[in-house]
N, CA and C atoms as a LAMMPS dump frame, in Angstrom:
ITEM: TIMESTEP
0
ITEM: NUMBER OF ATOMS
618
ITEM: BOX BOUNDS ff ff ff
-5.0000000000000000e+02 5.0000000000000000e+02
-5.0000000000000000e+02 5.0000000000000000e+02
-5.0000000000000000e+02 5.0000000000000000e+02
ITEM: ATOMS id mol type element x y z
1 1 1 N -126.439 190.231 188.195
2 1 2 C -126.921 189.748 189.088
3 1 3 C -127.431 190.487 189.851
4 2 1 N -128.757 190.1 190.234
5 2 2 C -129.223 191.023 191.216
6 2 3 C -128.697 190.956 192.998
7 3 1 N -128.878 192.081 193.568
8 3 2 C -128.074 192.027 194.883
9 3 3 C -128.852 191.052 195.905
10 4 1 N -129.982 190.754 195.509
11 4 2 C -130.667 189.541 196.881
12 4 3 C -130.678 188.435 196.012
13 5 1 N -129.624 188.515 195.383
14 5 2 C -129.144 186.94 194.75
15 5 3 C -128.245 186.16 195.638
16 6 1 N -127.717 184.925 195.362
17 6 2 C -127.312 183.858 196.09
18 6 3 C -126.497 183.529 194.962
19 7 1 N -125.485 182.89 194.946
20 7 2 C -124.446 181.657 194.489
21 7 3 C -124.185 180.621 195.156
22 8 1 N -125.043 179.408 194.453
23 8 2 C -124.605 178.482 195.505
24 8 3 C -123.351 177.65 194.705
25 9 1 N -122.25 177.24 195.586
26 9 2 C -121.588 176.462 194.963
27 9 3 C -121.899 175.337 195.575
28 10 1 N -121.109 174.064 194.673
29 10 2 C -121.384 172.582 195.241
30 10 3 C -120.335 172.149 194.964
31 11 1 N -119.501 171.628 195.986
32 11 2 C -118.265 171.331 195.708
33 11 3 C -117.98 169.607 196.023
34 12 1 N -116.354 169.441 196.331
35 12 2 C -116.185 168.262 196.364
36 12 3 C -114.953 168.144 196.92
37 13 1 N -115.037 168.211 198.335
38 13 2 C -113.517 168.76 199.249
39 13 3 C -113.197 167.361 199.589
40 14 1 N -112.257 166.901 199.228
41 14 2 C -111.682 165.452 199.906
42 14 3 C -112.674 164.658 199.966
43 15 1 N -113.175 164.215 198.704
44 15 2 C -114.148 163.646 198.413
45 15 3 C -115.588 163.609 199.366
46 16 1 N -115.689 164.427 199.649
47 16 2 C -116.798 164.952 200.484
48 16 3 C -117.597 166.113 199.891
49 17 1 N -118.975 165.647 199.529
50 17 2 C -119.567 166.604 198.621
51 17 3 C -120.41 168.136 199.797
52 18 1 N -119.931 169.114 199.445
53 18 2 C -120.131 170.213 200.494
54 18 3 C -121.36 171.615 199.487
55 19 1 N -122.371 171.675 200.003
56 19 2 C -123.043 173.319 199.585
57 19 3 C -122.545 174.598 200.378
58 20 1 N -122.101 175.348 199.185
59 20 2 C -121.845 176.643 200.187
60 20 3 C -122.654 177.616 199.618
61 21 1 N -123.867 178.144 200.305
62 21 2 C -124.402 179.33 199.823
63 21 3 C -123.688 180.523 200.139
64 22 1 N -123.188 181.584 199.002
65 22 2 C -123.238 182.753 199.121
66 22 3 C -123.774 184.124 198.885
67 23 1 N -124.42 185.042 199.797
68 23 2 C -125.634 185.889 199.559
69 23 3 C -124.502 187.297 198.885
70 24 1 N -125.397 187.55 197.809
71 24 2 C -124.633 188.692 197.135
72 24 3 C -125.401 189.766 197.989
73 25 1 N -124.266 190.256 199.12
74 25 2 C -125.375 191.88 199.609
75 25 3 C -124.04 192.49 200.027
76 26 1 N -124.125 193.436 200.868
77 26 2 C -123.307 194.522 201.284
78 26 3 C -121.998 193.746 202.167
79 27 1 N -122.576 192.838 202.683
80 27 2 C -121.157 192.156 203.43
81 27 3 C -120.07 191.124 202.491
82 28 1 N -120.744 190.578 201.64
83 28 2 C -119.918 189.658 200.729
84 28 3 C -119.255 190.242 199.108
85 29 1 N -120.437 190.689 198.795
86 29 2 C -120.199 191.376 197.06
87 29 3 C -119.407 192.802 197.088
88 30 1 N -118.395 192.283 196.521
89 30 2 C -117.436 193.391 196.816
90 30 3 C -117.445 194.728 194.896
91 31 1 N -117.656 193.892 194.235
92 31 2 C -117.426 194.594 193.254
93 31 3 C -117.323 193.486 191.865
94 32 1 N -117.97 194.532 190.552
95 32 2 C -117.851 193.832 189.624
96 32 3 C -117.16 193.941 188.657
97 33 1 N -116.746 194.249 187.63
98 33 2 C -116.018 194.576 186.46
99 33 3 C -116.129 194.118 184.899
100 34 1 N -116.003 194.808 183.782
101 34 2 C -116.496 194.757 182.469
102 34 3 C -114.926 194.798 182.081
103 35 1 N -114.552 193.827 181.18
104 35 2 C -113.27 194.073 180.309
105 35 3 C -114.096 193.52 178.872
106 36 1 N -113.662 194.755 178.164
107 36 2 C -113.779 194.417 176.571
108 36 3 C -112.488 194.276 176
109 37 1 N -111.156 194.458 176.878
110 37 2 C -109.791 194.24 175.933
111 37 3 C -109.515 193.131 175.252
112 38 1 N -110.601 191.816 175.815
113 38 2 C -110.443 190.375 175.161
114 38 3 C -110.638 190.758 173.576
115 39 1 N -110.587 189.628 172.686
116 39 2 C -111.085 189.592 171.738
117 39 3 C -112.681 190.62 171.232
118 40 1 N -112.441 190.61 169.879
119 40 2 C -113.688 191.666 169.853
120 40 3 C -115.161 190.767 170.002
121 41 1 N -114.899 189.6 170.068
122 41 2 C -116.429 188.461 169.899
123 41 3 C -116.431 187.864 171.428
124 42 1 N -115.575 188.612 172.409
125 42 2 C -115.631 188.258 173.934
126 42 3 C -115.629 189.549 174.952
127 43 1 N -117.1 189.381 175.494
128 43 2 C -117.165 190.218 177.03
129 43 3 C -116.607 189.252 177.904
130 44 1 N -116.466 190.454 178.945
131 44 2 C -116.052 189.628 180.38
132 44 3 C -116.935 189.974 181.237
133 45 1 N -117.418 189.417 182.369
134 45 2 C -117.749 190.287 183.385
135 45 3 C -117.452 189.383 184.529
136 46 1 N -116.887 190.011 185.506
137 46 2 C -116.144 189.225 186.646
138 46 3 C -116.494 189.861 188.129
139 47 1 N -116.888 188.94 189.015
140 47 2 C -117.954 189.119 190.261
141 47 3 C -117.139 189.085 190.906
142 48 1 N -116.67 189.703 192.132
143 48 2 C -115.58 189.729 193.074
144 48 3 C -116.484 189.75 194.17
145 49 1 N -116.095 188.861 195.109
146 49 2 C -116.71 188.838 196.541
147 49 3 C -115.798 188.105 197.45
148 50 1 N -116.415 188.07 198.837
149 50 2 C -115.783 187.675 200.177
150 50 3 C -114.731 188.398 200.069
151 51 1 N -114.281 189.802 199.94
152 51 2 C -113.241 190.551 200.185
153 51 3 C -112.203 189.998 199.274
154 52 1 N -112.473 189.543 197.784
155 52 2 C -111.528 189.03 196.976
156 52 3 C -110.918 188.016 196.649
157 53 1 N -111.865 186.918 198.156
158 53 2 C -111.471 185.442 198.246
159 53 3 C -111.724 184.557 197.52
160 54 1 N -112.864 185.198 196.427
161 54 2 C -113.737 184.429 195.754
162 54 3 C -114.04 185.065 194.553
163 55 1 N -113.885 184.929 193.241
164 55 2 C -114.421 185.342 191.812
165 55 3 C -114.868 184.456 190.961
166 56 1 N -115.925 184.973 190.149
167 56 2 C -116.421 184.444 189.512
168 56 3 C -116.785 185.22 188.156
169 57 1 N -115.864 184.765 186.718
170 57 2 C -115.52 185.251 185.76
171 57 3 C -116.517 184.542 184.619
172 58 1 N -117.709 185.598 184.017
173 58 2 C -118.52 184.908 182.83
174 58 3 C -117.88 185.907 181.823
175 59 1 N -117.793 184.795 180.825
176 59 2 C -117.318 185.031 178.993
177 59 3 C -118.598 184.444 178.155
178 60 1 N -118.659 185.852 177.425
179 60 2 C -120.033 185.841 176.542
180 60 3 C -119.278 186.075 175.456
181 61 1 N -120.138 185.328 174.513
182 61 2 C -119.499 185.349 173.26
183 61 3 C -120.489 185.666 172.267
184 62 1 N -120.32 186.24 171.149
185 62 2 C -120.969 186.647 170.044
186 62 3 C -120.483 186.074 168.559
187 63 1 N -121.456 185.323 167.728
188 63 2 C -120.924 184.478 166.639
189 63 3 C -121.507 185.129 165.403
190 64 1 N -120.881 184.877 164.202
191 64 2 C -121.222 185.083 163.158
192 64 3 C -122.661 185.743 162.472
193 65 1 N -123.774 185.184 163.324
194 65 2 C -125.101 185.133 162.856
195 65 3 C -125.975 185.971 163.988
196 66 1 N -124.757 187.154 164.977
197 66 2 C -125.131 187.936 165.966
198 66 3 C -125.896 187.586 166.964
199 67 1 N -125.557 186.136 167.355
200 67 2 C -125.821 185.418 168.095
201 67 3 C -124.937 185.328 169.695
202 68 1 N -125.517 185.889 170.774
203 68 2 C -124.493 185.909 171.963
204 68 3 C -125.185 184.554 173.178
205 69 1 N -123.995 184.364 174.093
206 69 2 C -124.314 183.315 174.658
207 69 3 C -122.941 183.452 175.654
208 70 1 N -123.504 182.695 177.108
209 70 2 C -122.234 182.627 177.854
210 70 3 C -121.311 181.255 177.249
211 71 1 N -120.163 181.306 177.334
212 71 2 C -119.452 180.529 176.394
213 71 3 C -118.415 179.982 177.678
214 72 1 N -118.468 180.832 178.607
215 72 2 C -117.087 180.153 179.766
216 72 3 C -117.396 180.56 181.074
217 73 1 N -117.68 179.987 182.072
218 73 2 C -117.232 180.269 183.559
219 73 3 C -116.263 180.009 184.451
220 74 1 N -115.457 181.07 184.696
221 74 2 C -114.151 180.373 185.51
222 74 3 C -113.89 181.048 186.517
223 75 1 N -112.893 181.092 187.588
224 75 2 C -112.43 181.829 188.483
225 75 3 C -111.526 181.068 189.634
226 76 1 N -111.741 181.251 190.737
227 76 2 C -111.372 180.952 192.301
228 76 3 C -111.815 181.126 193.367
229 77 1 N -111.977 180.252 194.219
230 77 2 C -112.274 180.381 195.378
231 77 3 C -111.276 180.181 196.312
232 78 1 N -110.962 180.666 197.584
233 78 2 C -109.807 180.913 198.547
234 78 3 C -110.222 180.373 200.251
235 79 1 N -109.614 179.15 200.201
236 79 2 C -109.804 178.569 201.704
237 79 3 C -108.587 179.523 202.63
238 80 1 N -109.464 179.906 203.737
239 80 2 C -108.301 180.731 204.819
240 80 3 C -109.349 181.151 205.853
241 81 1 N -108.497 181.599 207.056
242 81 2 C -109.122 181.687 208.241
243 81 3 C -109.78 182.801 208.086
244 82 1 N -109.802 183.67 206.898
245 82 2 C -110.105 184.809 206.981
246 82 3 C -111.793 185.361 206.846
247 83 1 N -111.958 184.318 206.143
248 83 2 C -113.759 184.173 205.697
249 83 3 C -114.511 183.135 206.601
250 84 1 N -115.732 183.333 205.729
251 84 2 C -116.62 182.637 207.122
252 84 3 C -117.659 181.427 206.115
253 85 1 N -117.289 181.482 204.725
254 85 2 C -118.327 180.454 204.261
255 85 3 C -118.003 179.32 203.936
256 86 1 N -116.402 179.083 203.495
257 86 2 C -116.044 177.943 203.055
258 86 3 C -114.97 177.533 204.373
259 87 1 N -115.42 176.484 204.784
260 87 2 C -115.153 176.079 206.266
261 87 3 C -114.885 174.6 206.143
262 88 1 N -114.162 173.92 207.477
263 88 2 C -114.314 172.709 207.611
264 88 3 C -113.365 171.931 206.467
265 89 1 N -112.355 172.392 206.011
266 89 2 C -111.78 171.526 204.73
267 89 3 C -110.489 171.015 205.952
268 90 1 N -109.929 169.915 204.891
269 90 2 C -108.588 169.575 205.326
270 90 3 C -108.143 170.337 205.388
271 91 1 N -106.949 169.985 206.628
272 91 2 C -105.422 170.395 206.52
273 91 3 C -104.879 170.597 205.093
274 92 1 N -103.847 171.321 205.175
275 92 2 C -103.259 171.592 203.969
276 92 3 C -103.621 172.068 202.627
277 93 1 N -105.038 172.914 202.684
278 93 2 C -106.164 172.801 201.49
279 93 3 C -106.216 174.057 201.57
280 94 1 N -105.201 175.186 202.499
281 94 2 C -105.789 176.269 202.134
282 94 3 C -104.974 177.369 201.187
283 95 1 N -105.661 178.441 200.43
284 95 2 C -104.918 179 199.188
285 95 3 C -106.141 178.687 198.166
286 96 1 N -105.599 179.058 197.302
287 96 2 C -106.515 179.617 196.101
288 96 3 C -106.87 178.277 195.054
289 97 1 N -107.89 178.201 194.961
290 97 2 C -108.505 176.554 194.037
291 97 3 C -109.57 177.319 193.106
292 98 1 N -108.701 177.281 191.667
293 98 2 C -109.369 177.472 190.575
294 98 3 C -110.405 176.61 189.794
295 99 1 N -111.494 177.006 189.079
296 99 2 C -112.372 176.334 188.338
297 99 3 C -112.892 176.711 187.476
298 100 1 N -113.351 175.999 186.129
299 100 2 C -113.295 176.574 185.334
300 100 3 C -114.412 175.522 184.09
301 101 1 N -115.553 175.944 183.601
302 101 2 C -116.2 175.302 182.873
303 101 3 C -116.885 176.078 181.597
304 102 1 N -116.633 175.145 180.635
305 102 2 C -116.747 175.577 179.079
306 102 3 C -118.775 175.474 178.438
307 103 1 N -119.629 174.905 179.489
308 103 2 C -120.674 174.802 179.265
309 103 3 C -121.346 176.369 178.589
310 104 1 N -122.16 175.925 177.451
311 104 2 C -122.478 177.154 176.865
312 104 3 C -124.155 177.498 176.898
313 105 1 N -124.461 178.713 177.036
314 105 2 C -125.755 178.554 177.942
315 105 3 C -126.603 180.209 177.651
316 106 1 N -127.239 180.554 177.927
317 106 2 C -128.226 181.893 177.534
318 106 3 C -128.098 182.282 176.344
319 107 1 N -128.474 181.532 175.506
320 107 2 C -128.397 182.08 173.616
321 107 3 C -129.237 182.72 173.908
322 108 1 N -129.11 183.853 172.745
323 108 2 C -130.194 184.972 172.83
324 108 3 C -129.364 185.982 171.466
325 109 1 N -129.966 186.743 170.888
326 109 2 C -130.049 187.48 169.892
327 109 3 C -128.969 188.981 170.315
328 110 1 N -128.592 189.03 169.798
329 110 2 C -127.55 190.088 170.207
330 110 3 C -128.489 191.515 169.806
331 111 1 N -128.374 192.518 170.728
332 111 2 C -129.38 193.503 170.859
333 111 3 C -130.719 193.902 171.753
334 112 1 N -130.734 192.106 172.499
335 112 2 C -131.613 192.058 173.597
336 112 3 C -130.859 191.531 174.717
337 113 1 N -131.718 191.638 175.723
338 113 2 C -131.164 191.058 177.159
339 113 3 C -131.828 189.877 177.335
340 114 1 N -131.165 188.818 178.205
341 114 2 C -131.748 187.554 178.81
342 114 3 C -132.092 187.396 180.477
343 115 1 N -133.419 187.221 180.699
344 115 2 C -133.794 187.419 182.112
345 115 3 C -134.06 185.837 182.122
346 116 1 N -133.508 185.103 183.451
347 116 2 C -133.856 183.88 183.74
348 116 3 C -134.177 183.826 185.794
349 117 1 N -135.309 184.238 186.406
350 117 2 C -135.189 183.946 187.932
351 117 3 C -135.285 182.542 188.155
352 118 1 N -135.285 181.651 187.442
353 118 2 C -135.095 180.321 187.996
354 118 3 C -133.705 179.935 188.154
355 119 1 N -134.085 179.181 189.182
356 119 2 C -132.554 178.748 189.553
357 119 3 C -131.504 178.635 188.212
358 120 1 N -130.671 178.52 187.676
359 120 2 C -129.529 178.021 186.397
360 120 3 C -128.499 177.185 187.004
361 121 1 N -128.481 176.155 186.612
362 121 2 C -127.438 174.993 187.347
363 121 3 C -126.055 175.377 186.023
364 122 1 N -124.975 175.685 186.308
365 122 2 C -124.148 175.795 185.569
366 122 3 C -122.98 174.637 185.952
367 123 1 N -122.949 173.688 185.276
368 123 2 C -122.118 172.229 185.312
369 123 3 C -120.521 172.417 184.421
370 124 1 N -120.181 171.175 184.107
371 124 2 C -119.274 170.616 183.408
372 124 3 C -117.737 171.629 183.991
373 125 1 N -117.822 171.33 185.415
374 125 2 C -116.347 171.924 185.72
375 125 3 C -115.469 170.896 185.87
376 126 1 N -113.955 171.241 185.253
377 126 2 C -112.992 170.546 185.531
378 126 3 C -112.766 169.987 187.043
379 127 1 N -112.431 168.633 186.982
380 127 2 C -111.87 167.917 188.375
381 127 3 C -110.652 168.385 188.345
382 128 1 N -110.766 168.45 189.476
383 128 2 C -109.385 169.053 190.214
384 128 3 C -109.005 167.748 191.627
385 129 1 N -107.549 167.825 192.02
386 129 2 C -107.352 166.844 193.166
387 129 3 C -108.12 166.757 194.028
388 130 1 N -108.12 167.504 194.718
389 130 2 C -108.602 167.554 196.323
390 130 3 C -109.725 168.414 196.361
391 131 1 N -110.108 169.624 195.254
392 131 2 C -110.756 170.505 195.519
393 131 3 C -111.845 171.031 194.234
394 132 1 N -112.655 170.199 193.973
395 132 2 C -113.722 170.319 192.627
396 132 3 C -115.02 171.334 192.866
397 133 1 N -114.945 172.013 191.93
398 133 2 C -116.245 172.777 191.689
399 133 3 C -117.405 171.724 190.978
400 134 1 N -118.189 171.303 191.393
401 134 2 C -119.243 170.72 190.204
402 134 3 C -120.154 171.139 189.708
403 135 1 N -120.753 172.019 190.832
404 135 2 C -121.914 172.998 190.076
405 135 3 C -121.775 174.563 190.98
406 136 1 N -122.68 175.638 189.924
407 136 2 C -122.785 176.926 190.391
408 136 3 C -123.84 176.954 190.455
409 137 1 N -124.938 177.439 191.091
410 137 2 C -126.647 177.861 190.566
411 137 3 C -126.229 179.105 190.766
412 138 1 N -127.086 179.939 190.029
413 138 2 C -127.649 181.306 189.772
414 138 3 C -128.51 181.538 189.582
415 139 1 N -129.306 182.628 190.729
416 139 2 C -130.866 182.613 190.25
417 139 3 C -131.315 184.275 189.756
418 140 1 N -132.376 184.754 189.542
419 140 2 C -132.632 186.14 189.594
420 140 3 C -131.44 186.89 188.091
421 141 1 N -131.385 186.082 187.063
422 141 2 C -130.482 186.783 186.576
423 141 3 C -130.962 187.519 185.339
424 142 1 N -130.3 188.522 184.878
425 142 2 C -130.597 189.394 183.94
426 142 3 C -129.093 190.121 183.214
427 143 1 N -128.73 189.626 181.784
428 143 2 C -127.592 190.066 181.674
429 143 3 C -128.104 190.624 180.041
430 144 1 N -127.159 191.21 179.463
431 144 2 C -127.235 192.272 178.313
432 144 3 C -125.808 191.814 177.462
433 145 1 N -125.522 191.166 176.868
434 145 2 C -123.744 191.415 176.746
435 145 3 C -123.918 191.994 175.346
436 146 1 N -122.673 192.863 175.03
437 146 2 C -122.608 193.097 173.416
438 146 3 C -123.662 194.403 173.588
439 147 1 N -123.998 195.334 174.096
440 147 2 C -125.064 196.294 174.102
441 147 3 C -124.48 197.471 172.854
442 148 1 N -125.115 198.137 172.46
443 148 2 C -124.95 199.388 171.263
444 148 3 C -123.945 200.258 172.195
445 149 1 N -122.45 200.427 171.857
446 149 2 C -121.365 200.842 171.834
447 149 3 C -121.94 202.464 171.895
448 150 1 N -122.073 202.819 170.782
449 150 2 C -122.637 204.116 170.117
450 150 3 C -123.861 204.986 171.231
451 151 1 N -124.418 204.459 171.858
452 151 2 C -125.373 205.189 172.602
453 151 3 C -125.17 204.651 174.275
454 152 1 N -125.689 205.828 175.136
455 152 2 C -125.435 205.46 176.244
456 152 3 C -126.31 204.662 176.977
457 153 1 N -126.029 203.599 178.107
458 153 2 C -127.197 202.927 178.137
459 153 3 C -128.073 202.807 179.73
460 154 1 N -129.503 203.002 179.158
461 154 2 C -130.166 203.466 180.358
462 154 3 C -130.808 202.363 181.173
463 155 1 N -131.043 201.681 180.398
464 155 2 C -131.54 200.169 180.097
465 155 3 C -131.692 199.092 179.474
466 156 1 N -132.215 197.636 179.928
467 156 2 C -132.022 196.939 179.422
468 156 3 C -132.794 196.467 178
469 157 1 N -132.64 196.088 176.716
470 157 2 C -133.249 196.215 175.765
471 157 3 C -134.334 194.973 176.238
472 158 1 N -135.298 194.566 174.903
473 158 2 C -136.059 193.87 175.181
474 158 3 C -135.545 192.65 175.389
475 159 1 N -136.236 192.068 176.62
476 159 2 C -135.578 190.851 176.904
477 159 3 C -136.096 189.388 176.475
478 160 1 N -135.578 188.619 176.444
479 160 2 C -135.803 186.874 176.184
480 160 3 C -136.101 186.36 177.403
481 161 1 N -136.994 185.899 177.548
482 161 2 C -137.346 185.115 179.21
483 161 3 C -136.853 183.637 179.002
484 162 1 N -136.532 182.612 179.933
485 162 2 C -135.949 181.465 180.02
486 162 3 C -137.003 180.692 179.987
487 163 1 N -136.928 179.823 179.117
488 163 2 C -138.018 178.697 179.145
489 163 3 C -138.418 178.203 180.423
490 164 1 N -137.563 177.887 181.467
491 164 2 C -138.248 177.729 182.635
492 164 3 C -139.25 178.985 183.137
493 165 1 N -138.874 180.129 183.335
494 165 2 C -139.425 181.101 183.631
495 165 3 C -140.953 181.16 182.974
496 166 1 N -140.683 180.714 181.602
497 166 2 C -142.016 180.688 180.909
498 166 3 C -143.177 179.383 181.293
499 167 1 N -142.568 178.413 181.711
500 167 2 C -143.099 177.184 182.508
501 167 3 C -143.633 177.404 183.741
502 168 1 N -142.77 177.68 184.642
503 168 2 C -143.558 178.587 186.079
504 168 3 C -144.823 179.42 185.844
505 169 1 N -144.45 180.299 184.959
506 169 2 C -145.901 181.194 184.294
507 169 3 C -146.738 180.408 184.392
508 170 1 N -146.506 179.952 182.98
509 170 2 C -148.178 178.659 182.589
510 170 3 C -148.453 177.796 183.349
511 171 1 N -147.505 177.471 184.634
512 171 2 C -148.064 176.631 185.704
513 171 3 C -149.165 177.46 186.278
514 172 1 N -148.896 178.368 186.744
515 172 2 C -149.729 179.5 187.518
516 172 3 C -150.874 180.039 187.185
517 173 1 N -151.172 180.035 185.961
518 173 2 C -152.131 180.809 185.103
519 173 3 C -153.617 179.773 185.426
520 174 1 N -153.332 178.683 185.191
521 174 2 C -154.648 178.224 185.184
522 174 3 C -154.682 177.963 187.12
523 175 1 N -153.864 178.194 187.957
524 175 2 C -154.408 178.401 189.374
525 175 3 C -155.201 179.448 189.235
526 176 1 N -154.396 180.308 189.273
527 176 2 C -155.256 181.897 189.265
528 176 3 C -156.459 182.262 188.727
529 177 1 N -156.83 181.03 187.456
530 177 2 C -157.652 181.518 186.699
531 177 3 C -159.006 180.77 187.913
532 178 1 N -158.786 179.601 188.037
533 178 2 C -159.296 178.611 189.004
534 178 3 C -159.65 179.288 190.411
535 179 1 N -159.084 179.995 190.703
536 179 2 C -158.812 180.866 191.82
537 179 3 C -160.15 181.569 191.915
538 180 1 N -159.519 182.611 190.784
539 180 2 C -160.686 183.766 190.064
540 180 3 C -162.186 183.215 190.348
541 181 1 N -162.173 181.75 189.739
542 181 2 C -163.557 180.981 189.371
543 181 3 C -164.28 181.148 190.778
544 182 1 N -163.327 180.419 191.28
545 182 2 C -164.092 180.037 192.801
546 182 3 C -164.345 180.914 193.867
547 183 1 N -163.653 182.491 193.486
548 183 2 C -164.054 183.216 194.354
549 183 3 C -165.568 184.321 193.905
550 184 1 N -165.656 183.739 192.551
551 184 2 C -166.398 184.311 192.072
552 184 3 C -167.717 183.639 192.213
553 185 1 N -167.876 182.488 192.262
554 185 2 C -168.795 181.21 192.768
555 185 3 C -169.306 181.897 194.269
556 186 1 N -168.393 182.083 195.09
557 186 2 C -168.618 182.309 196.749
558 186 3 C -169.477 183.463 196.756
559 187 1 N -169.216 184.37 196.038
560 187 2 C -169.513 186.05 195.75
561 187 3 C -170.801 185.665 195.599
562 188 1 N -171.403 184.776 194.38
563 188 2 C -172.723 184.543 193.838
564 188 3 C -173.629 183.925 194.879
565 189 1 N -172.864 182.795 195.339
566 189 2 C -173.894 182.36 196.272
567 189 3 C -174.012 183.128 197.367
568 190 1 N -173.351 183.88 198.109
569 190 2 C -173.617 184.844 199.19
570 190 3 C -174.655 185.312 198.633
571 191 1 N -174.609 186.357 197.839
572 191 2 C -175.607 187.404 197.081
573 191 3 C -176.723 186.266 197.071
574 192 1 N -176.438 185.168 196.389
575 192 2 C -177.929 184.694 196.284
576 192 3 C -178.682 184.458 197.836
577 193 1 N -177.674 183.523 198.921
578 193 2 C -178.656 183.589 200.078
579 193 3 C -179.202 185.18 200.557
580 194 1 N -178.425 185.952 200.73
581 194 2 C -178.735 187.271 201.425
582 194 3 C -180.111 187.543 200.55
583 195 1 N -180.104 187.507 199.146
584 195 2 C -181.111 187.885 198.673
585 195 3 C -182.24 186.643 199.03
586 196 1 N -181.941 185.461 199.197
587 196 2 C -183.315 184.626 199.428
588 196 3 C -183.959 184.844 200.913
589 197 1 N -182.8 185.461 201.509
590 197 2 C -183.126 185.638 202.93
591 197 3 C -183.938 186.78 203.265
592 198 1 N -183.777 187.882 202.324
593 198 2 C -184.6 189.194 202.464
594 198 3 C -186.071 188.832 202.098
595 199 1 N -186.199 188.042 201.138
596 199 2 C -187.659 187.708 200.419
597 199 3 C -188.106 186.864 201.252
598 200 1 N -187.658 186.247 202.092
599 200 2 C -188.206 185.362 203.327
600 200 3 C -188.942 185.992 204.164
601 201 1 N -187.855 187.108 204.571
602 201 2 C -188.112 188.028 205.814
603 201 3 C -189.497 189.038 205.459
604 202 1 N -189.542 189.435 203.831
605 202 2 C -190.509 189.92 203.283
606 202 3 C -191.806 189.456 203.606
607 203 1 N -191.755 187.947 202.929
608 203 2 C -193.057 187.449 203.128
609 203 3 C -193.751 187.241 204.581
610 204 1 N -192.95 186.907 205.402
611 204 2 C -193.629 186.733 206.932
612 204 3 C -193.775 188.158 207.653
613 205 1 N -193.378 189.323 206.845
614 205 2 C -194.185 190.307 207.751
615 205 3 C -195.395 190.742 206.848
616 206 1 N -195.825 189.91 205.562
617 206 2 C -197.367 190.513 205.264
618 206 3 C -197.661 189.14 205.888
């Protein structure tokens, strides 16, 4: 997750829908850790923010065909008077509220990275009685689970770009080409008018 990114939590708090955007910057983002102590086919990335009052844990798995994917998203948010993002909650909701989703995302071949700048909406979270996370939005994502452990990590491997980014770039190409053609037509027209004006001035002097 890039530092300029933000995580958008969509919550149902006492039957009221609330959107809370938490930027990942020096004030909110605390640390991340990677755990490989889970089963061999699971890599876990935990992102801690808001002084540890909120944490998102991403579980990546690899299958028998060496295809990796995000298989589980879980963690917790905390309501208290020491943080500034989760506010206006009902009395009695102070404390930690857990969330969990088993939605499968970011399917990719092992040995390559996955990039998606477009907003990804993670859904399928379990319903809780008073506080339910209905979705989490993440942008500017680039991950590479299960890298080669025998070599030092210097940079991401060859990337797979998500379909949403490809579609967005495909839509931009005709616009860019059209703009270039329009500029070219204007340049040719201006050059023609200047040349014609010079020719006319030459005839007048004769």
